N, C-alpha and C positions, 0 to 999 in steps of 0.2 A: 767815387764816392762826392759828396756835396762840396763844393771850392767857390763859395759867394766871396763876393766882395765885402769887407764892411759897409757898414750902411752909408755911412759920409762917403766910399767913395764911390758909392752904387751909382748915390745920387751926383757925385762930381764929373763921372765920365757919365751921365745920363745928358747932366748941363752943357758938358764939352759937343757930346754928340749934338743936340738940340741948336748949339751955336753955331755947329756948321754947317747948317742947311738952312733954308728960309723957312722957321717955325710956322708962317703963318702957311705954307702950304698945305702946313701937314692938319689943319682943321678943317674936319671934314672926311679926313683918310683914315688920319689917326687920333688916336686918344693924347698917346707920348710915346715916344721912341724907347725900347727898353733899356736897360744898363748894359755894360757888356761881364755879364756874368758865362761864366765857360757854361756850355752845356752841359748834363751830367744825367745820370739816372742812381736814385739812391732809392731806402726803403724807408727811411729813418722820420721821424715825424716830432714837432715839437708840440709838448702837452698844452692844453688849452688853458689858458688861467681862470681860475674859478669867479673872476669877475665875470668874465665875457659874456655878453647877453646873447641868446638863441634869440633868432629875427625868424620871420616871417612873411612869405610872400600871400600874394593877393589869391582870395582862391578861383580858382576858371569862372569864367561866365555863361558856360556851354550847358549841354543838358545832361550830357556823359561826366561820369567819374574817370579819372584819367591814371592811365596805365605806364609804366617803362622800366625799359628793358636796357643795357649796357652791351655795347658789343666789341670787339676787340678784333678789327682789319687788320688782315696781312693781306699786301701786295705784292706777290713773288715774283712778278714781273720788271720791277722795277726798285730797281737798290735808293736808297733815301737820299733823296737831293741836297740832306744839309750837312752829310755825311759820308764823303768819299769813299771811307773803307767799311762802310756800315751798310748792311740789308737784310731783308727788303725794306719797303717803305711801311710802316707801321703806323693804324689811327686806331683811336677809340673815338665811338659815334653814342648818343644816346638816339631810341628811338621811343617817343610819346606816340599814343594811342588813346580811345577811350576804349574804357576797362567795366567789367564786372567782378560781382565776386569777390571784393575789397577787402571785406572784411574780416581782420586776423592775418591778414599780409603784411609784412611790413612796410614802412613806409620808405619811399626815394629818396637816399641823400644828395641833400644839394651838392656838396664836395666830399672828397675821398678825405682821410686824413691826413695825409702826407703833401695833396693838396691845398688843402684847404691853411695848412699851417706856410706853405710857400705865399699862397695869393693874402694873408694875413703881414706876415713878415715883407714883402717883397711887391706881389701885384696890385694891391687896392691904391697906395702911394707912391711907392717909386714908376710903376707904370702907368695908372688910371687918375691919379692925383687926387684922391676922393679926400684928403683930412680925415684920413680914418685913422686913430692910434693904433698902434698894436696892441692885440689883446682886448679889445673894445666889442670886439662880434665873437660868435663863436659859427664861423658859415657849416663848417661840417653839421653844426646839429638847426642850420633853416630849415623851417616848417615847408614843405615845400608843395601840399596837398596832395602829391603824385603816390601812387603805389606801384612797390617795386616786383614787375612779375606776376600782375592779376591777368588774367584770361581778357582776349579780347571781348569787345560786348558784342553779342550777338543781335541777332533781330533792326540789325540798324539795314537802312537803306542804300545795300549796294555794296563796293569792295570803296577801299578809304583811298581819297585823295593825296598823294603824299608831298608834301612842303620840306624842302632841305635849307637849314637854317646854318650860316657862316659867321662866326662872333668878329666882332672887331679886332685890330693888332693890337693886343697886350689884355686880351682878356680870354678867357676860358669860355668853353662852351656851356657851363653853368649860367654863366652871366645871363643869357636869354632864355633861362627857365619858364618866366612868366609869359612872354608871348609863347613859346612851345607850347607851353601845358595848355593854354586857355584854346589855342587853333584848336590842338587834339583833343579839347571837350567838346567840341562844334564837327566833329567826328571826321577828322584827318589825321593821317602817321607822318608824325614831324621828325624829322630825323635832323640832328645838332650834333657837327662836324669838329672836333678838335684836330690842327691843324700843326701835329708836331714838327717840335723843337721850333716852330714861331708861336704857337700857343704859351703863355707865360707858365705854363704846367699841365701835363698830362701824366697822372695816375692811371697806370696798368694794372691787370691784375695780380700777375705777381709783386705788387708794391712799389714796383721801381715808380721812380719819379722823371719821365724827361720835360726839360726846361729851356727854356728860348737861349738862342744862336747870337751870339753879339753881330749887330747891325755894323759893321766899320765904316763901309759906306751907304748911308742911306736909301739915294735913290734906287742903287744894284738891289738893296735887302729889300725893297718893297718892288719892284719889276720882275724878281725873281720869286718870292712872296705869293704873287697874284699869279704867276704861270704855275706854281704849286698848287695853290689851290684848285685852279681849275683843274687840272689833273685829280687832284683829291676826290672831287666831287665826281667828276666819268666814273672814279674806278666804286666810289660810293652808289652809285647807281648802279653797277653792273654785280655789286655783293646784294643789293636789294630784290633785284632780277632771281639771284642765285636762292635768295631766302625766299623769295615767292614761289618760287618751284618747289619748294619743299625740302630743300636742304641748307643746314646751319652752318654759316657762314663765321660764326664766332674761331676763332685759334684756338679757345680752350672745349670748345664744345658743350659751353654751360647751355642747360634748357632754355629754350624760348618759349614764352608764353603762349599759351593755348589760343588756336586759331591763327596766329600772326601769318605763320605761311599762308599763301593763297589770298590774307585778307586786302594786298594792296592794288591799288590800282596804279598802275603804271604807265598807262596812256595818260593819265591827268598828274602830272608832275609841276610843280612850283618851286622857288627859290627864293628866300628873303635873307638879309643880311644886316647887320647894323656897320658903318665905318665903314673900313678894310671890306667886310663881307657884305655890304651892300654891294661893295664894287665888284666884289666877285661875282656877285649873283650874276649886273651884266656880262660881264667878262666869260662866265661858265654859259650864259644863255648864248652868248655870240659862238661859242666852239660846241654847244653840244644842242642841237635840236629836240632831246629826249624835254629837255624844260619846257615848257608851255609858257609860263609865265614868270614875273621878275617881281620886285620891289625891294626898292635899296633906301634906308634909313640913313641917311645923312652922310653919305659914302661918296668920297672924290671919282672926278670921272678923266682926272688930267694928273700928269706924273709931277713931280716935285720940283721941276723943271719947269714947270708952266703949260709943258707941250698936250698936246690932247691925247686921250687912248684911245688903239683904234675903235673901239666900239662908240665912242662919241663922235668920231669924225664919219661913222656911215650908219649909224642905229640900231635899230633893232625891226624884224617886221615881224614879231611877235606883243603882246602888252607889255608895257612895265610903267610903274608906278615910283614917283621918287617923294619923298616924304623928311622933310627936313626943319632942322631948329631954327629958333625965333632970332630975327639978327644977324651981322652980318658972318657970313662962312665962306670956304672957298671952294664951296661946290656952282657956286655960279657960271663960272664959265663952261666947266665939263657939262653941267646941265642942259646948259643953253643950247649948247653946240650938241648933242643929245638930241631933245625933242626937236631942234631943227634940220634932222637929220632922220629921225624917224619916223616912217610912212603911217605907221599903223597907230592903234592907241597908246597914249601917254597924258600923264596926269601927273604935276608939281603940285606938291601941298606942305604948306606950312603950319608947326603946330605953336600957337603964339605960348607966349612964358615961358618956354622947355630950352634946354641948353643939351649938348650933344649926348650926354648919357643919358637924358631920358627916357629915350628907347629901348635901354635895357633895365635891370634887375634892379638898377642904383633907384631908380624911381620910385620901385615899394621899399629897399631896404636901406635908405641913406636916411630918411625921416625918424627911426628908430634908433637912431645912432646917438642922439642928444648934442649933434654939432652947434656952432654956432651959425646963428643966421646965415653969416654973409658966406660962411663956406656952403652951406645946404646951396645956398641959391648958386655959387659958382659950382655945384658940383648938378644940380638939377633944375636950376631956373627959379621962375616966381610961380609959375603954373600949381594950381591944387595938385597932389601926387593922384590923388584917387581919381581927378577928372583928366590929368594926361594919360592914366592906363586906361581909362574908360572908352577915353576917346579913341587911343592908337589901335586898340583890340577889335574894337567896332571896325574902323576902316581898312583892316588889316584882315581880316574876316569878310568883309563885304568884297573885298578885291580879291578874294582865292575864291569866295564864294561864287563871284562872276564868272571871274577867266576858266576855274576848272571844273564848275557843276551848273554852269548855265542859268545859275541865279538872276532876282534881279540886280541890277547895278547903278539903283537910281541915288543910292548916297553917295555915287563918283563923281555924280555928274553935276553936281554943285552943291553951293553951301546948306548946313543943316540950322534948321531952329534946335536940333537937340544939344548939337556938339557945335557951338558958336567957335571954340578955340581952335578947329580947324579951316584954316585960311584956303582957298584955291589959288593959287599961282596961275598966271596967265602968261 
């Protein structure tokens, strides 16, 4: 059953955890360390206050409508690394894809009820520091512009390149719905992954909710979490191969969208992520050559003690894009070393006026919540939100279009008058 600390206790625990490590070293790798709440599974969900605002994500910019299906994946060959007495490893992922015949089908929920309640009560402020009063937003009813279970679009040119998405520490996979849905609208299959017991909340098909383990040693926690993410990524790629071959990898064998099996091009795989998810993209590429191109949005490549991660020491032999927030970050030493040691294509970009959360759904959702100007700026910076979203989406899609589809990479070669807020770092 649920065993959360009281809110004041959680915050005090979080402050002690942050004080025990170099807080500045967490910038770019984590948004915040979570409170030491016991991991648990529960089916309870708090009622949504009637005053909570339903929010809306921006409509995807591509030509296709977007469909989505959730998969419950079970790795019977791997005990769960966060619970020595619990096996096997279980994950929840979402697959976004270009869709057709969406009329009359249900909208894909942004968050399931128990996950939304936990996000509202714990994650939004205690983990992500978003200044959002509990009960202000109706996270479960956020409009996604995504349809649940619609058939995969027919008549598209070829099979779908696959792009994996790994969220930041303290972020659920749904916090990257905007970039995932946008890529899918341009003809990609985008797979977002929750890393169970490190993700703040993961709701499974039976209604149970798995929450984050307490990080008693921040450095050890982050090293272990990154290693687990690399293993999770390899497993997800294995399961996508199973799906593409015509077998249903979902543990409950829930129906898959029509035409999804066989639609994936697993010879053209990319990966991106925010914060620690961007770090995981680099480490997963280093470990798994099935990933052809990667993108890191504001994720560090150094450990908390300042030492370089292995991928920063020896670089990658495949293309990689670094996209960072404006102003001071701790991505510097790791990113500089990575670029110096990477023999192949790489770029570093800065989005002017942005903050760490600007590359997540916060950029679209925070402006709808009526926060004070100082709180809004602290969350998502000073850049116009629509400009931030439009600019980021353009560069993410241009990057994967170039390296997974062989299209023009002109936007990646230098400054663009159309997107003046994106700066190239030499």
